[in-house]
Steps between C-alpha positions, in 0.01 A plus 500: 500500500794699367742334259786501752295284738380278216859450387623410849206263553570327168871454569431367851257248353765338283619158615856570387681806628557719195691827459271803525507874447512683834208729416432588862862596564522701177177685581644592839802653326269705279282597795802627693621694197157654450469584870839668508410708199169611648646590839803667351859466623744758633780596266869532592431836669221356715223675302191290442393507137171333411539372147301267285629158403653578160750741653546326835557143391846452347372215285286729287606531136416857407557669167846598626608146590800524267620808690458309827708213362765744380525664844522160668785397271685828565470443875620140457163356603530284189294211636208732566516621141503147366194406703304757301498236227417218746838331467726331755235514774674261736836674462329830566339375821823345630699812415260737678491282813879504519532877502594668829351831392137524403495555123201575280320184385236425243178305476365506856842465662610240246285221644186485284627400156793282619262304723239468225759391244636226728151367577399505133808302402415234759136477386585468129780250569270280707223516239731410211656210688169343607336554161792337321487195729125461446524525122797262488287252694209535258706480180746230608477189276472135601707378794631848566148614590456218753836588650387863540168385649687285750722791612220758513244548774208544258231236464523305177201652320400802296311660788821542698673653198215744446493606864875558507488694173204709618684590820802612300303717256304657787828558685645676194197721437439600862864608531467695174200680653693566821790651306270721295318627807807577711667689213179691438493587871861620482425731207190631676691584818789662316307662214750340265546235232784332686296183551431462128868561426589224746255263330660570162843436651379171649374388159839572346657290780266209410346467848146602404282197581250564219797494263601147601473237222394248763177693558418460130581129521280453807206668327540271197543206739162573664318522168661177378397316817147636476465367146650163595259462791205608283577221252513236775193653670678506834352706780731784588413845629789740459364852546796645313386349171222756472751783478774332296439467127637531147323758285523607135455859381499533120678166481775610741526281814569623851518326836289666771451450871263705715459433869423785735552868561481574127848353439527335161799322354471531122779339296516560125585184307589664168866481401637850443739370232279293267179674616323165531392280790808381687612151395729298726498805735795614708510779759813711538600630843354841414156331487437524125378188319610398150496196274815302570617515138422873479701564817796307359480686170482842671803409715701390192535133599373192319252252641773238551699711746187649659466789743780369721747613235374860491758767579430706817506821295198391293178688580134409538321566171227696682647690798864503374635385836828306493584172672144366506554175306708310754215417739230449234215266603333261257122529556394138460156528663416797279620302198259218589211742550547679166545172311157391628320828433657587161520157336486607135751782545721274711519228234589751228762672715647168612553391140655835406737494798589135437623586152691803630663296777608232251648771279693658788629163620626416151674837472653457845645156433612605152695793649660264753596257221660779300688627803627147573615451141660843491281621215 
């Protein structure tokens, strides 16, 4: 069975209706584009020229793509030039539909990438929302947990949590496979690297599902539940546990998840600032994980004010992207997992950070006292 059919069968089998990638529709767009290129199309003079896809398809980024963009700007087809960089897809589509005269368009008549971008945004948004609700339910303390249980539709046991988490991880990975395959198909049809360029652009827009911090949290959540059930000797058979694990290479930890179709999510858990295992980990919106104190230090804020006080102009210490601190996610499940697996290191690091936090708090309140007294 081809992946497209497997994907459709999987999504139909879900109890809840979830956003999907329209692989079948996108493949039809590519098939039409490929067919038009093979048959050839008459030019403005009515002469039929049989050309291969790189010259025929306007979405192809050749070596002279900058010249193409320049010509488009000169002819006031500015939206077509902008789409060369995969920007303003929806505006581009709306603009081209509103034109009385037929103007040159890009990327398979401007429907492939705008459609894919919209569907990807819906998939990632749904995944993040459901994953956050599940993890809030698992981590909620005391009466708050019972209140969440009462409002949720899940059964009040670990099996229900595992099944829901497994569905979410599978949903994330199967959509990651679908995206990879459809972009690979696009590049194959067009003899281009446009699909890879689109994937890079999607990552910079923070709508790459493998980049989501909630995927990392779900993986840690599964391992934590597995260890909890192993201690209580409860019978539970989550198939996902076999492919989700924490491994150490030369003392450096990484979180791995392998399911099917050779797709592997491998998340490095070494802080790029202190070059040690992340402690009290936090994920910035760009997807990079740091120790909370290291992230605060790199952003020039103290631990008292925290990441909420970071200026928008501050950059990620690794990728140098700005504005990535505002939506930072505290990885609590990952923190629990590492504290169990690295006990000796965790105790040493906890004591070191405790002393540093006390020092920063004293300095903070001392500066406030001096400001109040006018010193």
